[in-house]
Steps between C-alpha positions, in 0.01 A plus 500: 500500500193278471152591373153350555429148370367460145255208474415366153325199348661300218428676170422834665668814366585783739672837460782596734616863513790670674581868541863590431623832638842625387682818600805609303565140392678358198407184314201386706357159412234277650485119480219260581596140587255209532520124537420409139367158602215671684461846342525646151554866412241566225572868436801728483856369525621384841775766504458862398731799484333812640767755413677759711414810701228577750164333441215293639363220280249221538621175341249219435523130421224247437549150641324173424493226763614172339520242777391482869758584764545634855771725638590640157623853442546763235818707526494858374839670481569865417865578427694823461855420395595211728267585791191273496180548698298176529135441589363147550132431436383170654280295264271201546339325202190291563379214278213566262162446666325181387132499403295187542163448340 
């Protein structure tokens, strides 16, 4: 599954949130993967255990754009046991604007 494109400028920090819905699940975890050359996770660990049972939770990460790039993506994976569910978020990072005086 693919989401809308996230467009950032180098140095910009942006929050990304996902809603995880579990029903009678055991050992649910969620993992956030980025290309570390272009993006840095500046809050929360990349992988989190959410527990077991039936629940709905919002999980947030804050990203900082490090380096310009096109056709990048962030992969968000929710796993219950060995069954992953993956969402891809396309990302584009623009260079910092230049000011001339």
